[in-house]
C-alpha positions as CSV (number, residue, x, y, z in Angstrom):
1,M,112.7,109.1,157.3
2,D,113.5,108.6,153.7
3,K,116.6,106.9,152.3
4,M,118.1,108.0,149.1
5,Q,120.9,107.0,147.1
6,F,122.9,109.2,144.5
7,K,125.7,108.5,142.0
8,T,128.5,110.8,142.7
9,N,132.1,111.7,141.6
10,I,133.4,111.5,145.3
11,N,136.4,109.6,144.6
12,C,138.4,109.6,147.7
13,G,139.2,110.5,151.4
14,G,140.2,113.9,150.3
15,C,136.8,114.3,148.4
16,L,135.1,112.9,151.6
17,A,136.7,115.7,153.7
18,K,135.7,118.3,151.3
19,V,132.1,117.2,151.3
20,K,131.7,116.2,155.0
21,P,130.9,119.7,156.4
22,F,128.3,120.4,153.9
23,L,126.5,117.2,154.5
24,D,127.1,117.2,158.2
25,E,125.7,120.9,158.4
26,A,122.7,120.4,156.1
27,E,119.4,120.6,157.8
28,G,117.3,117.4,156.9
29,I,120.0,115.3,156.4
30,E,120.2,112.6,159.4
31,K,123.0,110.3,158.3
32,W,125.1,109.9,155.2
33,E,127.8,107.5,153.8
34,V,129.7,107.0,150.6
35,D,130.6,104.0,149.2
36,L,133.9,104.3,147.8
37,Q,134.2,100.9,146.6
38,S,131.4,101.2,144.3
39,E,131.9,101.9,140.7
40,D,129.3,104.5,140.9
41,R,130.4,106.0,144.1
42,I,127.1,105.7,145.8
43,L,126.2,108.4,148.6
44,T,123.2,106.9,150.8
45,V,121.5,109.8,152.9
46,E,118.6,109.5,155.3
47,V,116.7,112.5,155.4
48,C,113.6,114.0,157.0
49,E,111.6,116.0,154.6
50,L,114.4,116.8,152.3
51,P,113.8,116.5,148.6
52,A,116.5,114.9,146.2
53,T,117.0,118.0,144.4
54,E,118.1,119.9,147.7
55,V,121.0,117.0,148.3
56,E,121.9,117.6,144.6
57,G,122.5,121.4,145.4
58,I,124.4,120.6,148.6
59,L,126.7,118.4,146.7
60,K,127.0,121.1,143.8
61,K,127.8,123.7,146.8
62,A,130.8,121.3,147.9
63,G,131.9,120.9,144.2
64,F,130.7,117.6,143.3
65,N,128.0,116.0,141.3
66,G,125.3,113.9,142.2
67,E,122.3,112.0,140.4
68,L,119.6,110.4,141.9
69,A,120.0,106.4,141.4
70,G,117.2,104.8,139.8
């Protein structure tokens, strides 16, 4: 299992509620969380054989931006 972190524009509980079904239903994402206290709003995901570009695409479908954090 790989752990990846993304800088996002997920800013509040309402944003979390909007993105939740997309991340929960995505095949390959085992666990995820967003640190709303972080300035970069870091999304941490644990994945099984899912490339970062796929996670970014899932975020985009939900209406959010995500960029792999260095």
